[in-house]
N, C-alpha and C positions, 0 to 999 in steps of 0.2 A: 153811204156819203153821196151827195149829188154835186156833179161838176157843170156849170153853166158856161157856154160859149157865148160871145158877141160880135155881131158882123161888123165888117170894116165900116160901115155906114153909119154905125153908132146905133141903131135901131135894136131892140131887143129881139133874140132869137127864142124861139120854144125852149122851154125846160126839157132838156133830154138828160135822163139820168144814165150815168155809167157807174159800173161796179168796179171799185178798187180792190185792193188785197184784203182790208178788213172786212168788207162787207161780204166778199166771195166766202170768207171761212165763216160767216155766219148762216150761209147754206142759200142764198138767193135773194128774190125781191122781198122786202119788207123784212130782211134779216130771218126769215124762218127756214131752219134746218131742212136740207133735201134728205138727210140721213134718217133712216127709220130708227125706231128705239132699239132693235138688236144691232143694227150697226153702229149705235153709238156705244153700246155696251161692250161690243167687240173691240172698238177703238180705245176703250179705255182699260182693257185687260193688260196686266202687268206681264213682261216677257220672263221667261224663267231665268235664273241666274246660271252661270256655267256648271255649279256643283251638281246639278240636277240630272247631269248626265247618266244615263243607265245603259247595260249592255244586254243583248240577248243572248240565251242560253245555246250552247253548242255542244256537239258530241253527246256523251251520256245524259247531261243535263237536259238537252233539247228532246231526247228520248223520253225521259222521265216527265217532262212538261207535257210532251203529246200523249203519254199515257193517263197522266192526271186529268187532262183537259176531256178526255175519251170516257173516263170513268165516271166524271160529274156529270157530263152530258147524257150518257147512256141510260143513268139511273134518273134523269130527270130532275136533279138536284140543282139548287140554286147556291153560289158561293159569293160571299162579299167582296172576293177577290174580283169577279166580274161586275157584280151589281152596282158596286160602289166604286168602280174603275181604279182600283188599286195600282200605284205606279209599281209594286214589287211582284205582281203577279207572277212574271217570267221566272224570278229569282226564286219565290217559294215552290212553285209548281215544277221548277227545275230540281227541286230537292225532294219532290214526291209528297208535299205536305199542302194543305188547303184548308181555308177556313170556310166551314159550312154554313148556309144561311137557311134556318127553317121557319115554318110558319107561313111560307108564301114569299112572293118577289117584291110584294108592295108594303107600305106601311101606312098606319093610319094617321102618323104625323107629318109635317111639313117643315123640317127644319131647313134652314136657307143654306146650309154647307152640304147637304148631302144629295148624292146622286139616285138613291134609291126611290123608285115611284112611291106616289102617294094617292090613296084612295080613302074615302069614308068608311066604306063598308068593302072590305076584300073579299075574296072567294073563300068558302067554307075550308076548315082545316082538312088537309090530306091524311086520312087514316093509315094510309101505306107509308108515309113518309119515314116514320121510326125505322121500319125494316130495311126500306131502300136505302136509308142513310147508313144502317149498320152494314150492309151488303158493300156499299162503296168504301167504307173506311177498311173493312176486312180486306178488300179486294187491293187496295193501295199500299197495304202493308205499313201503315203509320205507327209512329212510336207516341206521337203525341197529337191529338186532334182539337180543334177549336171549334165550336158550335156557337153561333151567333144566331141572333133572332131579330125580327123586325117588331116594332110595337105593334100590338093588337089590342088597342083600346075599345074595340068592338066586343071583345069577349069579357064575361064576368070576371074571370081570373086573371086577365090580362095575357092569356097563352100559357100560364105556368104550367097547367096540367100537360099541355102538349110538348113543351119544352123538357119537361121531366121523362115523359114517355120516350123522347129521342135519345136522351142521355142513357136511359135504363137499356133501351135496345142495343145501343152501340156498346155498352160495358158488357151486356150479357152475351153478345156475339165476340167482341174483342176484349176479353178481361185484362189482356196485357198492355192495351193502348192507354195512356194517360188522357184524361179528358179535362177540357177547360171549357166553361160556359161564359160568353160574352152575352151578359143578359141586358134585357130593357129595364125601365125603372118601375114596370108593372103598375104605372099610375100611382106609385107610393104606397100600394097595398102590402103592407108588412106581413099581414096573415097569409096571402098568396105566396110571399116569399119563403115564409116557414114551411108550406106544404111544399114547395119546390126543391128546398135544400134538405128536407128531412131524410138523413142517411143517404143523400144522394153520392154515388161514387164520382167524385170529383177531384181532381188535384188543384184547380185553380177557379175561382168565382170572380168574374170580370164585369165591370160596369163603368162607361165612360162618362166623365163630366164634362168633356168635349172643350169647355172654355172657361174663363174665369168668370166669377160670379157677376160682376158688372155688366157682361155682355149677353147674359142669357136671353133678355128680350129682342136682340138683335140677330142672335145666331141660331137659337133653337125654338122649337115649337112652344107655344105659351102653356102647354101642358107639362112642359119639362123645367126643370130648374136646378142650379147648383146645390140648392139646400136639399131639395128632394132626393137628388142622386147620392148626396152625402148621406142621407138617412138609409137609403138602401145598403150603400157600403158598410156604414157602421152596425147595421142589423145583421148582416151578412156575416161579419166578424163575430158579433155576439153568438149567433147561432151555431156557427162551425169555426171554432178556434183550431181545427185539426187541418183547415185547408189556407190556402194562399189567397189573398184579397189583391185585386189588381184594378187599376184605372188609368185613363190616359188623357191628356190634354193636346190641344192643338194650338199652334200660334201663328200670327199673320193674319189675326181677325180684327185687330184694333186695341190689343191689350199692351200693358207695360211690362217691362222687365220685373219691376217690382210686384204686380199683380200676379205674375207667374209664380214668383217665390211664394207670395201669400197663400195661393191656391196650393201649392205642394204642401205648405205646413198643414192646413187644412185638411187633405187627404191624408196625411200621416197621423194626425191627431185622430181621424175616423177609424183607423186601424188598416189602411192600406199598406201592403207590404211592397208591392211591384208597381212601377211607374214607367209609362212610356210618354215621351214628348216628341213631337212631330209637326211638320209644315203643313199647314192648310193648303190645298190645292184646288182651285175653282173648278168644279166639274164641267160648268158650260156658262155661256154669258147669262144665264137667267139666275144663277146661284150669286151669292155673296161675294162680292170682289174681294181680292188679296189686298191686306193693309200695308204688308211690308213682309222681307225675307230675311230674317235673322241669319247671319253668317255661320258657318259651321263652328266657328270659335265660341259663340254664344251657346251652342247646344252643349258644347264640351264643358262652358261652365255652369250650365243647368244640370248636367249630369253630375259634375263634382258636387254642386250644392245639394242635389237629392240624395248622395250617397252621404254627405254630411250630417243631413237631416235625419237618416236612420234607415231609408229604404233598403231592402234586402237585395233587390235587382232593379237596375235602370237601364233604359234605352232611350237615348236622346239623340235626335239626327233630323236633318231635313226630310228624309224620306223614310222615317220610322213610322210605323202604323201600329195599332194596338196589338194587332196579332202576328206580326211579323217574326218568324223565327221563334214562336210563343215557346216551343220546348226548349230551346237553349237559354231563354230568359228564366224558365221555370228552373232548369239546373244551377244557374246563377244564384238564384234565390235560396237553393240548398247548400250553397257553399263553394259553386263553381266558379271558375274564372270568368271576369268580363267578357263580353264578346267585343272582338275588336273588327272594324271594318275601315280600311283605308287608313290605317294609323289611329282611327279615333276610337273612342269607347261608346257603343251603341249596340243595338241588335236589328 
């Protein structure tokens, strides 16, 4: 907006622009923003609501957290707890548990929600990783270990052979430890999935659909889709009726409550036994912004609905992640009591 002054003698004065409140908000002369793209993204980030407060471990839990962290780093292992910046890392490591990530620390895909780094051609697989992983799990004294993976679209089998080697090495070294594999979609290769799961010593096979079907193109890499993930889960159920099948949905990405309900039913119909639902948290200003923060009561409603649908175990809460307290969720699926956190059902 330009304000023009007029002298007392009635002659016209030079047009001198003055910046009012509206134009200053636009960012300066000509309305061009003075903020960088990064600054604008930071300004748009939503603040976390009060129910996201967590506490750091103390006493024995702090000691176990330090021991777990040391064991992971000593063996040069990667955990999704650190790589994906999980908000529950202190809680889980304080209990002496961790979710290990194998096949490297970078992924061949670029999903807009994920904090894990992306490369078209990652480093070659580490042949010592299975034995190092087995040693770490043994030293940590775990009852239930989760092994998750990055996508390796650069490999002919999507990394299935290496994932199998890691599971077998841990099972051989620690036969009493229950194993859960949080697997990639193997680029939809059902043959590779069959070779991976053939007599593999697992308690749980997990693969996350991440979001409702409509948001695939917004949230996930173009090589991923709800339909492809559903196919992997259904085939895993067909191949291994003796183990539990698990999946996870994030909310706060732009979905509706009705779409969450529909996605849950699709997963159950595909043979999924165990379900987790949690709040998406934006890892950085470069990632997909948060659309909404459903209140804890809504997560409780989804928990109740999922149980009515027929899932054997459910974890639904703002801070729930697919591998959080995975062993306790497995016990629930076998008939154990639901886990209570702060008076709410969830894990």
